N, C-alpha and C positions, 0 to 999 in steps of 0.2 A: 504494500500500500504506500503510495507516494505521500510525502509531506513537504512542508515548506521549510527551507533553511533560512535562518536570519543571519545575514552577512553584514560585516562592517569593513570599511576600507580605510586603512591608515596610510596617508600620503595621497593627495589628490592632484598630483602634477601630471606631467606628460605621459608616463607609462600607464598610469591609472586611466586617464581619459582616452589614450590611444588603444588600450587593449583590455584591461580588466573590467572597467565599467560597462563598455558596450557588450562585451562577451557575456558577462554575468546577467545583463539585462535580457539576453536571449534565452536564459534558462528559466523555464516556467516554475521550477521548484525553489527559486531564489527570491528573497525579498531583501533589498538593501536598506537597512534600518538605521545605520549610523556612518558618519563620515568624519575623518579627522585630518587636519593639516595645520602646520604651524602658521600658515597664511590663511586666516579664517575665510577670506573671500573665495578661495579655491574650494574649501569644504562646503561652503554655502551653495556655490554654483553646482557642484557635483550632486548635492542633496536635492536641489531643485530639479535637476535634469534626470537623475536616476533613482532617487530615493522614494520610498513609500510615503504616503501621507503621514506627516508627523515625524519624519526621519530626523534624528538628532545630529547636531554638529558640535565638534570639539576641536580645540587647539592643543590639548594635552592627551596623549594616548592613554595615560594612566586613568584618567577620568572616564574615558570610553570603556576601558576594561572593567570598571566598577559596575557597569550596567549588567543586568542579570539575564536579559533575553537574547543575547548575541551568542551564536553557536560557532561561527566561522569568521576568521580574520584574514584579510588580504593585506600584506605588507608591501607597500609600493614607495618606499623611502630610499634615500641615498644608502650606499653600501655599508657605511660605517655604523648605521643604526639598525641594520637587519637583525643582528643577534639579540640586542637588548629588547627590541619590541617583540620579536618572535618568542624568545624565552618567556617573557612576561605574559604573552598571550597564551602560550601553551600551559603555563602554570596556573592561569586563571580558568582553565578548563575548556579552551577553544581549540578547534582545528585551525591550522595555519597554512595558507599558500603564500610563500615569500617570493618576491621578484628575484631574478638572477643577478649576480652570482649569489650563492648561498650566503656568503659573508665576505667581509673584507679580508679576513685571515682564516687560516685553517683552525686555529684555536677557537675562534668565535663560532665557526661552523660546527665543531665538535660539541660546543656548549649547546647549540641548537638541537643536535642529534640526541644528546644525553637528555635534554628536557623532554623531547618527544617520547623517548623510551621510558622515562621516569613517570610521565603523566599518562601514557597510553593514548595520547591524542595524535591525530594524523598530521604529518608535516610533508609538504611537497614544495618543490622549487620550480619557478615558472620558466621552464625550457620548452617554449611552445613549438620550436622547430621540429621536435619529434613528431608533431601532429600534422605536418604537411603531407600531402598525398604521396610525394616521391619518397619521403622518409618512411612512411608506413608501409609502402609497397616493398622498399628495399629491406626493411626490418623483417618482413615475412620471408623474403628470399634468404636472408642470412640465417634466420631461425630454422629454416628448412634445410640448411646445409648446402644450398645451391652454389655458394661461392667457395665452399670447402673450408680449409683452414686459412683464415684471414691473418696474414702475417705482416702486411704493410698497409698503413693508412695515412692519409693526409687530411688534416683539418684546416679548412680555408676560410679566412675572414678578412679579405683584403679590400680596402677602399683606396681609390686613387687620390681623391681629395674630398673627403666628407667628414670633417672634424666637427663634432657637435659643439656649438659655441654658446649654448644656453645652460641654465641650471648649474650643476656642480661637476659636470663631466671633466673639466680641466683641473679640478681640485684634487690633488693626490691624497690629502688628508681625509676628505669625505668619501672618495671613491676607491682608493687603494691602488690606482693605476689608470691607464688609458685604454687603448683598443684591446689589449690582451684580456683585461678583466671585463671589458664591456661587450665586445663582439666575439673575441677569441673564445670566450667561455661557451658561447652557443655552438661553435664549430667543434670544439673539443667534446662537449657533452654528446653531441650527435654522433661523433665518430666512436667514442667509447661505448655508447649504447648499441650501435649497430654491430660492433665487434664483440659485444658482451664481454668486455675485458676491463676489469677494474683493479688490476694488480700491477702498479708501476714499480719498476726496479730502479731506474735512474732517469734523471732529467738534466739536460744541458740547455742553457738559454742565452739569447742575445736580445738586448733591449736598446733601442735607439731613440735619441731626441735630436734629429738632424734637421727637420724642417719647421719645427714648432716655434723657433725663435725668429721667424721671418715676418716682416711687416707687410701688410696688404697682400697676403698670399691668396692665390686663387683657391676657392673653397665653395663647395655646394651650398653651405649654410652661411656664406659671407665670411669676410676676413676674421681671423681670430686675433685676440690680444696676446702678443708674445709674453707679456708680463704675467698673464693669467695661466699660460700654458705650462703647467707644472708636471705633467705626466708624459709618458713616452708617446711618440707618433707612430712607432711600429715595434713589433716584438716577435721573436721566433723561438720555437722550442724543438728539441730533439728528444723524444721520449722512448725509452726502452721498457717494455713490459717484462714481467717475470717469466713468461713463457717464450720470450725471445722476439715477440712481435714488436714492430717499430712504428711510431707515429711521428709525423712532422706537423707542427702547428705553425701557421703563418697568420699574422694579424697586423692590420694597419688602419689608421684613419687617414694618413697622408703618406703616399709612397709613389715614386715615379715608376708606375707600372701600367701597362695597357691591358693585361689579362687579369682582371679582378672580378671577384665574386664574394658573396658573404653568406656565412652559415651554410657552407657546402662541405662535402666530404668526397674523398676518393678512396676506394678499398681495393686491395689486391689479394685474392685468395688462390688456393691451389687449383680450384675448379673453374673460377671465373673472376672477373673484376667488374667494378661499377664506379661510375662517377656522376656528378651532378652539374658538370660544366655547362652543358647545353641540353637541358632537360635531363632525365634519368637515362643513362646509357649503360648497357651491359655488354661486356665483351668476353670472349673465350675461344675455345677450340671444340669443334664437333666434326667427327668423321675426317680427321686429319686436315681440317680447314679452319682458318681463323674466321670468327664471325663478330659482328657488332650489331646490337639491337637497341633502338631507341624506344623506350616504353611509352605507350600512349596512355596518359593519365587523364584524358579528357572525359567527355560525357558519354563516350561509347559510340560516337559517330551517328547519333540519331538526327536525321534531317530536320531542319527548322527548329531544333530544340535549343533554347537559350537559357536554360536553367542555371542558377548560380550554385557553385560548389561551396560547401561549408568551409569557413576559414579555419586556419590552424588554431587561432586563439579561441574560437568558438568550440572547436573540438576539445581543446585543453580544458576549458571551463566545464564542459559537459562531462568529461572523464573524471574531473575532480569532484564534481557534485555527486556522480554515481559512486565514487569511491567512499564518500561519506555516507550516503543513504544506504548503500548496499554493504557497508562495512568490509571493504576490501582494500588491498594495498593500492596506493596511487601509482600512476604510470611512472612518474619521476620520484624515485625513492631518495630520501635524504642521505642514505649511505652512498649512493651513486654521486650525488651532487657534492658531497664532501670530498670525494676523490678528485673531482674536477678542480675544486678550490685548492687542494693540496698540490696538484700538478702546476696550476697557475702560479702559486706561491713559490714553488721550486724553480720555475723559470725566472722569476724576478730575483730570487736568491742567487741562482747560478750566474745570472748576468752581473749582479753586484759584486760577487766574490771572484768571478772568473773560474769557478770550479764546478764540476759536476756534482749534483745533489743525489745522494743515494737514499733509498727508502729501506726501512727494516723489513 
């Protein structure tokens, strides 16, 4: 029997309005009853647009957590506050969906995981790229063993010139880093999930701040302020897993590159390979001949049909709501998201020290 979940959103900025609020609004089992933001106008606007009648507005998340009728919290704040708000929300008896990355540091991420285990409440991290059509199709192929033993992967999050100049994206203290922790995290999560491999052995990283100090630089979002650009503009990692598999991670907000794409992966297995460079492509060998197939992920070729496909963020919200109502594990498990954060942190550490970071 279906019931209604009462949801509160903490942080009513760009990611909340761009993803969480509209996708939650499409879930018939959800009522958004409370909104919190340090800028009250943002919370008021979100409540007016997405809230139920009488939805409450807060500027202090602790006061929101004192309410008794909230069952689920969505945390959509800067990275440095993910752990504090998530732990407090879990300990107050709520299930939590937290924006990516899980936390600014692996220590904070472990605190979140420990709180989820201690309270028995569900915790998931918002890696919506797992819910794209190409990702879901490729996941089924990998799970069925059609690629064989996947021993090499490439996690790709490259922008040529698309530095986010709003909010706190350029603030290292608030975010913990630049493109690596912002968009590299999506590509790495997707690659690890498809490979179903969460046991890193070592990480070697390089981090660059080569273009961020330039005045009036060409940028999709307008010129950045070099004085505010405190994070890297590109970062790269070489990851070796305990079973010998290798992953290369490429991330950038600003890089002199023509071949760029974001939140994509390439996988090489003993039986076949796959990449998302130009749609989803599968390659391999059959009957002593090489083959390449581009997977049709459209509507099935029905003439005159103009139906809209469900978005990845809507699928994410739907799966999250089902996990709570049906009491099952969320698609994105906190244990998996923790490994992503540990690897990202190791790339930064390796770049800082000039040494390879080894995992126990």
